[in-house]
N, C-alpha and C positions, 0 to 999 in steps of 0.2 A: 503493500499499499504506499501511497504518497498523498495523505489527506490534507485538507485545508479546512477553512472556517465552516463551510457548509456540511462537513462530515464529522465534525467534533463530537456529536451525539453518538456517532457510530464508534469512534474511538473510545469514548467514556463507557461504553457498554462492553468493551472487550473483558474487563475484569469480572463481569457477571457471566461470562460464557467461556469458561476455561478450556472447553473442547476446541475452540478456535484459536489457531496460532497466528498471531500478527507479525508479519515480517516487514520491517521498515526499509524503504529504498530512498535514495537521494535524487532519483529522477524517474519519471513515469515510464520511460522506455525500458528501464531496468525491471519495474514492477510487472509490466506486461509480459516482457520476455521471460522473466522468472516463473510467472504463472503458467506460460506456455510449457517451460521445461518441467515443471511440477506435474502438469496434466499428462504430458507425453509418457512420463515414467510411471504414473499411477493409473492411467486410463480413466480417471474420474475428473469431473469438472473442478478447476481451480477457480478461486474467486480473487478478484483484484479490485481495489478501491481507489478511485481517482477523483480529482478536484475540478469540477466544473468543466466546460468545454475546452479551455486551454490545457488543462491536465489530460483530458482525453486525447487532444491534439498531440501532445508530447508523447503519448504512448502508442500513436497510430501505426508507426513502422513496424513494431514487434506484434501488434495486433494483426497487421497484414500478413506477417510470417505465420502467425497462429492460424489465421483463416486458411491459408494454403496448406497448413499441416492438418487441417480438419480437427483442430484441438478443441475439446469441450471446455468452455470457459464462461464464467459468469462475471460481467464487468458491471460493477455498481459505480455510477457516477452521480455525485451529488449535484444539486441544482439550487439556485436562489429560491427562497421562500416564495410561494405563489403570489402573495400580495406585494412582493418586491420586484417582480419581473417588469411590470409596467414602467418602472422608472429608468429602464435601460442602463443599469449600473455598469461600471467599467468591464466587469467579468461576465456580463450577460452575453450569451451566444446560443446558436441553434444546435444544442447537444444532439438532438434526435438525427439531424441530418449528417452530422459527423459520424455518429455511431453506425448509421445505416451503411456507410461505405465498407465496413468490415464485419457487420453483424447479420446473423440470419434471423434474429429476433430482437426487437426494440420495443420497450414499453416504458411509459412514465406512470408512477403511482399517483393517484389523485386523492387518496384519503387514508388516514392511518389504519382503518380497519382492512385496507386492501394490501398493505405492505407485505405481510407474511405470505399471503396467497400469491401475489405477484412474484415474490422471491422464489417460491416453490415452482412457479411457472417457468421462471428463467432457468432453474436447475433442470426441470424436466426437459425443456427444450434443448439446453446444451448437451445433455446425456443422450437424448434420443436421436438427435440429428447431427451430433458431433460438430458443433459449430459455436460461434460466439453468441451469447445472449446478453444483451445490455439493459440493465434496469436503471433508470433514471429516478432518483429520489429527491424531490424538493425538500428543502430543509424543514419547513414547517410540517410537511406530511410525515417526516421521520420523527421530529421531536414532540409533536402533539399526542395527547392521550387518545385512546380508542383503539389501539392496536390489539389484534387477537391472534392467538396461534393458528397456524394452518397445518394439516397433515403432510407428512412427507410425500413427495410426488411419486406416483405409480409409473414405473418405466416398463414399456413393452419390450419383451425379448426380441432379438432379431429373428426374422423368419428364415426357415431352411429352404433350400433349393428343392423344387418340385421334382418328382421322378421324370415328368415329361421334359423338363428343362435339362435335367441330367442326360436323358437319352439324346436329345437334340445336340448336346455339346460333344458327345463321344466322337462322332465322325470327324469333327474339326481338328482333333488332337492326333495327328498322324504325319510324322515326319518333319523335317526341318524347314518346310515352307511355312509352318505355323510357329509364331512366336508368343509365348505366354509372358505377358508383361505385368509385373507385380508392383503393388504400391499399398500404402495405408496398412489395414489389418492383415493383409497377406504376408507381411514381412515379419511377423512373429516367428518364433522357432517352429511352432507346430505348422504354421502355413508354409514355411520354407521346406520343411521336411516332406510335406505333402506334394508340394511343387516339384521337388527333386525326384520323387518317386514317379511322378507323371513323366518327367523328362527321361528318366532311365527306361521307362516301359515303352515310350512312344517315339522317342528321338526328336521331339519338338525342341525349340530353342527357348531359353529362359533369360529374361532381362528384368531389372528392377528400375524404377523411376530414378531420374538423375539425383534428386535431392529428397530422400525419404525422411519422413518425420521421425521414424525409429525403425532401426534394422538390427536384428540380431546377427552377430557375426563371430568369426574366430574358429579356432580349432574344435572339432567335434559338431560342427554345425554346417549345414549346406552352404556353400559359397554361391553367390549370384553376382554377376557383373552388373554395374549400373550403366544406364544409357548415358553416352558421353555429353558433356556440356556443349562442346563445339558441334555445330550443325553438321559439318561434313563428316565428322567421325560418327555422329549418331546415324547418319544416312548409311554409312558403310556397315554399321552394326545390323541395320534393319533390312539391308539389301537382300532381295530374294524372298522376303516374307510375303505371302499371298493371303494369310489370315492372321490377324493381330487379335489376340484374346486378352481383354483388359480384366485383371483381377485386382480390384481396389485402386487402380491407377487411371488417370485420364489419358486420352490419346495424346501422343507426344507431339509437341510443337517446338520451333526453335525459340531459344530464350529472348533473342532480339531479331529484328529484321535486318538483313544484310543485302547490299546491292548485288543483284543478280542471283540470289538464292531464294528458294521457296521457304515459306514459314511453317508449312505443314509437313512434318517429317514422316508421315505415313507414306509408304511407297505407292506409286501410281498403280491402280488396279487391285490394291490390297483391300480385303474386306475386314472391317473392324466389328468385333463382337464383344459384348460384356458378359462376363461370368455371372455377375449378380446385379440386382437393381437396388434402388434406394431402400434402406432399412434392412437389406439381407446380410447375412453373416458370412463375409468372404473367406474367412479362415475355415469355417465349417464347410463351405462349398468346396474349397480345395480338397479337404479330407474326403468328402463324398466321392468327388471325381477320382481321387488317387485310389480309393477302395474299389472303385468300379474298373479303373483302367490298369491298375498296378497292384493287384492283390498279390501279396507275397513278395513284392519288390521292395528292397531296402533303399533309403535315400543315400546319396553319395555325399560323404561328410568331408570337410576340409581337414587335411592332416595337420598335426602341430609342425610349424615351420616359422622360424624367425630369422631374419638377416644376421649376418656376422656383425660383431661390434664395429660401428662406423669409425672412420678416422678422417682426419683433414678438415677442410672447411665445412661450414653448415650450408648444405644446399638442399634442394627438394628431396634428393635421394637420401642424404645422410640424416636429415630430419625424420623421415618416415622410418628409417632403420632404427634410430634411437627410440622413437615412440613405440614401435612394435616390440623391441627387445625388452622394454621396461614396463610395458602395460601390465597392470596387475590383473589377476583373475577376477572376473565379474565387474570390471570397470565400466564406466560410462565415458565414451569418447565423443567429445564435442568438436566438430570439425567446421571451423570458419577461417581456415588459413588461406582461402582463396587460391592464388597461384602457388604459393609455397607448399600447399598441401597436396599437390598433384600426385606424389608418390605414396600417400597414405593408403588408399584402397588395396593396392597390391601387396604392400609390405605388411599390413595387418591381417591379411586374409587367413593366415595360419597362426596368428598371435593368440594369446590367452582369450577364452570366450569373453565377449564384451557386447555392450549395446552402443550402437552409433546414432547420434543425433546430428542432423545437418540443417544447412540454411535453406529452409523450404521455400520461402517467398522471394528470396534474392535481395531483401532489404538488409544491408549490412548493419552490424551493431547487435546481432542476435546471440553470438556465441558466449560472451561473459554472463549476460542475464540467464540464458537457457541453462548454462552450467550451474548457476546459482540455484535456480529452481529445482534441477535435478538432484542437486546435493541435499536440499531440504526434503525432497521426496523420497530419497533412497539412502538413509543413514547407513553407515557401514560399508557402502560402495565408494571407491575412490572415483571421482570425477576428474578426467583430464581433458582440458580445453586447449585446442590449438587455434590460435587467433592471429590474424594479420594486424600489423601495426595500425593501418588506417581504420580498420573495423574496430579495434579495441578503443579508439578514442570516441566513438559514438556513445558508448556506455561504460566508460572506465569506472564510474561510480559503483558498479557491481562489486568491485574489490572491497569496498567499505562494508557492504552488506555481508560479504563472505567472512570478513574479519569479525564483524558484530555477532554473527550467528555461529562462528567458529566451524565453518563448513569445510569438509575434506575436499578441497579443489586444488588441482595442480594446473596452473595456467602457463602455457608457453606462448609468449608474444613473439612473433617473427618480425624482427625489425629490419626491413630492407629500404627504409626511408622513402618509400614511394607508394603510390597507387598503381602497383604493377599490372593489375588486371585491366586498368583503364589504358595503360600504355599499350597492352596487347589489343584492346578493343579499338583504339585509335587507328591502328593499321588495318584492322579487319573491316572497318567501314570505309577505307580508302583514304584515311588522312596521312598520305605519305608526304615526306619533305617538309615536315613541320619545323618551325624554328624554336628559338629559346623561349618565346613568351608562351607558346603552347606547352612545351615541355615543363615549364615551371608550374603549370596547373596540375601536374601529375607527380611532382616532386614534393615530399613532406620531410626533406632532410635539412632544411635550412630555417630555423634550427632543428637539429635532429632530436627527436622525442627521447626522453630518458625515462623508461618505464620502471627502472629499478627504484629511482627517486619518487616517482609517482606512486608506486605501490607502498613504498614506506609511509608516504603522507597519508595514505588511505588505510594503513594499519596492517599491511600484508608483508610478510618476509619476502624479499626480492633479491635475485642474484643475476648478474649478466654473464653470459658465456660466449666464447669466440670460436670454438671449434666443436666438432661432433663428439670427441671424447669427453669434454667438459660437459656438453649437453646430456650425454648418457648418464654420466655420474650424478648430475644434479636431478635428473628425472628419478633416478633410483632413490636419492635421498628425500626428495619432496614426496614421492608416492608412499614412502614408508613412515612418514611423520604425520601426526594428526594436524588438522587445521589447514588453512589455505596457504599456498606458496606460489610465488610467481618466478618464471625463468625468462629472462630477456635474451632471446637467441639472435645474435648479430648476423645478419643474412647479407650476402652480396647483392648488389642491384641487379 
């Protein structure tokens, strides 16, 4: 939460409700991102409290990421007292319109007797439809007498695939002209094991969405390649596909439009089918399909395999090797390394079993908050966050909350003193021959950010490393010690 005057009655009530844990953040984007991380790890709606329209506006980028992750979340936004709205006070704004850009459900409570009922409606909507439900609470509606309890929401269980639908899908899964494309709830360990059995029995191809909300990975679990970020590489992965079966994923499109390239990544002539519809259980559907097509077939599991201890400069390859080599069993790996993290998927495929959380909506500044929320949700599991220097500065305040809550988070900030991804994108859109003024807009090295000092100022132990051996040693130390730690990895441009 990051509350203000209109939410003080909410804050005052926390001591009367010990079952609710209040986690303070210094910026609304940290609050919304942490709620996203918490909900991804628990599968249950997280709640976040924001102050009026500007507070909601500050949290929108990570609410956008949460929407793309299909994260269940209840966003409570305080509003001016109803009798105060007509004065157009400085903080007055159109909260409902702002909320509508990221929410699947928006409602403003009009009377104290409705507040509990409306809150349960928000929880029901968030859980049932796996989206953001925003409840706007005018201050006088919240602080006035007349509130009454409401029963907890009744949640309808997901529906199972019908025998008719199961029978219709069987002929589609035959040979490598079919690609089974996984996302969302299909990327649980149970879903992946079922998908791996289907692949082993039928020879179809298997891919996962580029930026999964949550993916179970590592030794002893089925490995799945993710669709490439670069459109031309994704086209190569999908080439020859005549049937694309979507299991919890959307049909693939290019992240951006590029001159002379198609935005739709589905190959020409390819038929797109959906394994499940709205409200269906995609994980259960994969299991039913596997039992029908691959009875007695075992999934193919990734063997334990980690790179050798890396040496030399910190590069994308040595960074990935150090992370894979030191990743604790059952860790949560948060990847917002952007360009520097290119080696992580391959290097960690055979690492200790872990959960991967990625940048679902592309709005940078997600890594540190999501790691914070994941650590709150999963005490006893080490969270390892790999974050680019540009991304880290969007929500660096997360470190303060990690220190305050004594969360077990190891943060590696890759300091290459640039928005390296934008340098690549500049050339991809045809911006060749740029001069020093353009280059200066992508350079954050003057002055170079000092994350070790920033971490200390926010209450987190930090250390700077210059080579891969140092990085490996510090990762081992940080992952073995309680509480939050930061490693600043000095990376070449």
